[in-house]
N, C-alpha and C positions, 0 to 999 in steps of 0.2 A: 588554367581555366578551360583550355581546349581539351585537355585530358579528362577533366571532370565532365565536360559536356559529352564526350565520346562514351564515357562509362555510363552516364544516365541514358544515352540513346540505346546502348547495348542492353541495359537492364530493362528498359521499357519494351524493347523488341522481344526479349526473352519472356517477359511477363505476359505480353499479349499472345505470343505463340503458345505458352503453357496453358493459358485460359481457354484458347480455342481448341486445343487438344483435349482438355478435360471435358469440354462441352460437346465434343463430337463434331465440330464444324470443320469442313474441309479447308485446308490452307495450302498455299504454294510458296515455298521459300526460294528466293533468287540467290545467286552466288554471292551477293553483297549482304545477305541476311535480312532483307526487307520482306515484308509480308504483302503479297498481292494476290487477290482471288483470281482464279482461272478465267472467269467471265470477263473481268476488267481487262486482263491482258489480251483476250481475244478481240476486244473492242477498240484496241489501239489503232488509230488511223494515221499517225504521223511517224515517218521513219527518218532518222537522222544518220547521215553517212559521215563517218570520221576518216576512214582509210580511203585515200584517193591516189591516183597516179596510174601509170601504164600497168596493165595486168590486174588492176583492182576489180574484183567481181563480187556481186551480191545477188543472192537468190531471193526473189520477192514473190510471195504468194498473194494473189489478188483475187478477191471474190467476184463472182459474176455479177455484172451491173453494179459494182461497187467502185469507190474511188479511194485513192491513197495519196497522201501528201509526202513528198520526198524533199528533204532539206540537204543541199549540197554544201561541201566545204569550200568550194571555189565557184567563180562566176562561170556560167555555161553560155556558150555561143552557138554551138551546133548540137542538135538532138536528132538521132536517127532511130526510127522505129522500123524494125524488120518487117512486120506484118501489120499495117494500120487497120486491117479489118478485125483483128483480134483485140488490140489495145491501142490506146491513144494517149499522147503526152501533150499537155498544155502548160505553157509558162505564163506567169504573171510578173515574175521578177527573175533576175539572173541566177538566183540561188534557191529557187523553189519551183518544183515541177509537180503537176497534178496528173496522176495516172488513172485511166479509166479502163475497166475490163468489159469488153464487148461480147465476145464469145468464148466458150470453153476451149482451151488449148494452151500452147506454149509459144513464146516468141522472146525476143531480146531487144534491148534498147541501149544504144551507145551515146554517151554524153562527152563532148569535147570542149576544151577551154578556148581562150582567145588566140593562142598560138597553135591551135590544132592538136594540142596534146590531150590524150585521153584522160578524162577525170575518173570515170567509173563505167563499168558495163553491168547492166541489170538483166538477169535472166528472169523473165516473167512467167509464172505458172498461174493461169487463170482457172480457178475452180469454183464450184458452187460454195456459197457460204453456208456451212452446216450448223451455224449457231442456232438458227431457228428450229431445225430438226432436232438438235440435242435438247433444246428447251421443251419441245413437244413430247419427246420420249420420256423425259423426267416428269412431265406433267401427267401424261396418260398412263404410264407404266412406272409408278413410283418405286415399286419393290424390285427393281432390276438394276443391273450395272452394265449398261450398253455403251460401247465405244464405236465411233464412226470414223471411217477413213475414206478418202477419195482416191481412187486409182483409175487414171484415164477416164475421168468423168463417170466412173461407176462407183456405187456406194458399197462399202464393205462393212458389215455389221459384225462386231466381235463383242465378247463379254459373256455375261451369264444372265439368265432369266429363270423364273421359278417354274413356269408351266409352258407347255407347247402353245397354248393360246396367247401367252405374252409374246412369244417369238413370232407368231403370225401377226399380231397387232403391230409389232415393230416393223415387220416387213411391209405391211399395208401403209403405215405412216411414211416409210421411206419411198414407197411407190408414189404416194400422193405428192411428196416433195419433188420427185423427179418429173412427174407429169406436169406439175405447175411450172417448173423451170423450162421444160421443153416447149410448152405452149407459149412462152414469152420470148424465146430465142429463135426467131425466124430468120432463115437465110434469104427469103424472097420477100420483097416489100409489097404492100398492097398497091394495086393498079386501079386507075379510074375506069368505071364502066361506061357503057354507052348511054345510059339513062341519066342525062344531066350531071355527069361526073360522080355518080354514086360509087362508093368504094366497094369493090368485090374482093373478098379474101379467098384465095384458092388454096388447095392442099399443097403444101410445100414439103420438101425433104427436110427431115429433122434427124439429128443424131439420137439414136435410141440407146439410152443408158440401161444398165442392168443393176440388179441388187444381188450381192453375194452374201448369203446368210451363213455366217460362221458362229452363230450364237450357240452357247452351251447351256443345256437345261440342267439346273442344279441337281435334281434327282427325279427319277421316274416315280411319280406317285402311284401307290398301289392301293386299291380299293377293295374292301371286303363287303359284300352285300349279303345281308341276312333277310330272307323272306319268310314270313309266317303265314301259313294258310290254316285257318281255324274254322271249323264248321260243326254245328250241332243241328241234327235233324230228328224230328219226332213224328211218328206215324200212329194214327188211331183208326181202327177199322171195326165197324159193327155191322153184322148181317143177321137178319131174322126172316125166315121164310117157311112156308108150309107147302108141302106136296102130299098128294094122297091118291087113293084109289077107292072105287065103289064096285062091288061084285056080288052077284047072287050065287056064286059057286061055279057057274058055267060061263056066264057072260059078265062083262064089267068094263069099266073105263078107269084109266089112271092119268094123272097129270103131274107135271113138275114145273115149278116156277124157275125161270132162269136166274142166274147170279148176275146182277146188273153191273157190278164193278169188278168182274173177274172171278174165276173159279177158285176162290180162296177157301171154300168149305167143301166138305165131303158130300157129293150128290146123293149118297145113300141115306143121309140124315143122321142126326145125333140122338133123336128120341122118336118113339113111335106111340101113337094113340090108336086104339082099336075099339070099335063099338059095333053093335048090331041093331038094326031096326027091321023087325020082321024077318024076312029072308035075306035082307041085304047086309053085307059086311062092309063097314067103312073103316079104312085105315088112313091115318094122317101121319106124315113124316115131318118132323120139325127140324129145320136147319137153322141153328143158332150159333153164332161165334162172335167173340169180341177180342180184338188184338190191340196191343199197345207196345210200341217199340221206340227206342231212342238210339241214335248213332252219333258218335263223336269222332271227328277227324282232325288231326293236328300234324302238320308237316312244316319243318323249319330247315330248308336247305340253305347252306352258306357257300359262297364262292368268292375267290380272290382273283383280281385281274389288274394288269397295268393300265394306267389311264390311256384311253383311246383304243385299246385292244379288246376284241370280243372274247367271251368265255362261255363255256357250256358245262352244265352239270346234269347228269341223268342217272337215276337209280330206278330200276324196274325190270320189266321182262316183256315177253311176247305171249299173248293169250290167243288161243285158237277158238274162233267162234264157228258154230255150225252153219253151213251154207246150204244151198239147194241140194236136194237128194232125188234120185231117180230110182223108181221101183219097177222091176220087170218081173212078170209072172208067166209061167206056162203050166202045162199039165203036170209036169214032174216036180218043179221047184219054183221058189220065189227068191229073187236076189235084189239087192239094193246097193246103190252106189252113192256114197255121201261125199260132199266136198266141204272143205273148211277154208276159212280166211283168217290171216294173222293180224292182230291188232296190238300195238304197243301200249303198255300201261306202266304207271309208276310216277315218279317225281322228276320233273324236268325244270331246269332254270337256265335261261339264256339272258345275258345282259352285257352291255357295253358301257363302261364308265368313262366319263370325260371330266377331269378336274379343271373347272373354269377358274377357280381362285381357291385360296386356303379354306374359305367358308362356303364354297359352292361346288356341288358335284352334280353333273348332268348324267342321268341314267336312262338307258333304253332297256326296258325289262320285258321279258316274256317268261311266264311261269305256267306250269301245267301239272295238275295232280289228278290222277285217274286210277281206277281199280275196277275189276269185274264185280258185278252186282246181280242179285236175283230180282231186283226191281224191274218191273215191266218185262219180265221174261215170258217166253212163250213155250208151251209144251205141245208136241204133236202126239196124237193118239196112237194106239196100237193099229198097225197096218195089217189087215187081213188075218188078224189074230196069230200072226207068225213072226212079224218083225216088230220089235219094241220101238216106241217113239223116242224122240229126242227133245232135249231142253235147250232152247235158244236163249243164252244169257245176253246181257247188255254191259256196256262200259259206262261208268259214271265219271264225268270229267268236270274239272274246274279250271278255267283258263283265264288269263289276264295278260294284256299287252299294252304298254303305255310308255311315255317318256316324261320324267319328272326331274326337278332340281331340288336337292336337299343339302343341308350342311352335314358335316361329319358327326355321326351319332344321332342325327335327327330321324324321326320316323314319320311316315305318312301312310294313310290307308289308300291304296291304289285301287281297291275294288271292294264292294260290299253288296250283300244281298239279304233281304228280308222277304220271305215268301210264305204265304199262308193260303193253301188250296183246300177248299171244302167241296166235296162232291156228295150228292144225295140223289138216290133214284128209287123208284117204286115200280113194281110190275105185278101182274096177276091175271086171273082168268077173266075174260070179258063178261060183264054182267054180274057173275057171282061175286067178284071182288068188290062190287059196289054195295052189296047188301050190308046193312048196319050190323055190327057185332059179329054175325056169322060170316061175313065176307073176309074177316081176318084170316080164316083158314084157307083162303084161296088167293092170297097175295103175299109178296115178298118185298122187304125194304132193306136197302143197303145205305151205309153212311161211311165216308172215308175222309180223313183230314190229314194233310201233310204240312208240317211247319218246319221251315229251314231258316237258319241264320248263318251267313258266311261272311268272313272278313279276310282280306289279304293285306298284310302290312309289310312295308319295305323299309330297311334301315341300312344305310351305307356307313362305313368306317374307313378313315385313312389309317393305314397300318404300316408298320416297319418290321423288318425281320428281327427275331429275338433268338436268344441262345436255345439250343436244343433241350437243355435241362429245364427250361421254363415252360415246356409244353407237356400236356398230359394226353395219354391215349386211353381209349375205352377198355383195353385189355390190361391196364396196369394192375399188377398184383392178382391177376386171375389164376387160380389154382383149381384144377378139377379134383373132385373127391375120389376116394378109392371105392372099390366095388362093394365092400361091406357097408360103408355109410350110404352108398347109393341104394342098395337093396333094402336095408333094414331101417335106416333113418330118413330115407326119402330126400337126400341131399345130393346135389349135382356139382357143387363147387364149395371150396373152403373160404376163400376171401375174394371179394369182388367189389369194386367201387370205393375202396378205402386205401389211401396212400399212407405208407409208413413214415415218410418224411413230412415236414411241416408244410402247410399250405402257404401260398403266396400271401404277402401282407394284405390285410384288409379285414373288414367286418363281414361275417357270414351269419345268416339266420337260417336254421333248419339244416337238413341233410345236404351235403355237397358231394357231387360225383356225377358220372354219366348216367347211371341207372340206379335208382334207389326206390325203396318202398317205405 
């Protein structure tokens, strides 16, 4: 019967262990084969001593401000505590002792029997009870494997975490645990004050504990950021003006209406009307022009960086803008000294990614797209009919700087602009331009409209290194043509943008490659 009971007990124990392993539940097996969770073993508060006699020693780990019950194998008559300020021993019966931990440290307790013979010697190590800290770490950082050890009242964190932010959170929780313990373990008691016995608590010396962070981050997350800057701009310009002259052959008068919105038209006119009234000759120059232009800008810089590290991407150059000029002239010659200033232009991307969690990426983004443009340019005239003028160009820029949080593969518009500018102006000769119908010949009208739509989109991706063969380059299968095909067939390359081997698995629609038409 006893053998059958033992077999049933072993079978039941093995079945429970197999079920817990298959379900993924953590288990702890003792040397006798029984299953006991780790949390239950840590909460054991009763220690039974079986080995006794001269030279019998036991090491007891006691939590700070915690109690432990010790059951003795023989009656105790004398109990000696080496340092009562650290630990205390209280008896309620001859075979049961209650141990209390007061301050962090080490001491020992000797227990003697009725004839003065030593029963057991207890080496007491009073440490902080880290069960609460372990529970908080499992609660607030569930996707980590953190182990805690106490070394001379200092907390040592070991194990693995997913991100640097998880390591920082674990250290902050350990610091809060230490500060709470130090605030409740005073070495100086409160003293009564002078005002009616009010208690005044003064600053006392406390043991300052430290945190040793030995956590290992599972893998440095790498983030690829793709920024898209897309812009469409449309300009419409209309100008219509009349300039003229009246002369009798020897005397006369001429006038020219100014261009209200810039000298975009030829001041000499595009058409001429001539007529004579008596001995007067009337000439009218018509300045008429209509312009319409559209501009499209698309820039998609991509950059990869490790979480927490800054990265910079720049493609562009240096453009020299005309600066102040100095003209000196004398009777013999005229000279000029020009100065220039350098301005950077191109595509620039600066960002610092921080992976907060597998689904959260914090990004500090700075992007800049600029290029030289003829818009709002200025032209200087001919100086003294000897030195030609200069054209002062300008730099067109689109900049954005912000901080956002996105999941991997998620996109967000970090900047956008819709602009519609309309300018209209009219000028003419005083008085004559007000005459109905006939006044049209003495006035000029300009109309200008600029429409702009700009959007900047940011998309981060968590990436991992891949095999070199899985990557494609823009120059794959590029072959230049020979001289005959270049001159007679107007071809500059044989193959470009088409791979001979198969493309990666997936569904593709349309042309695939770096540059295609």
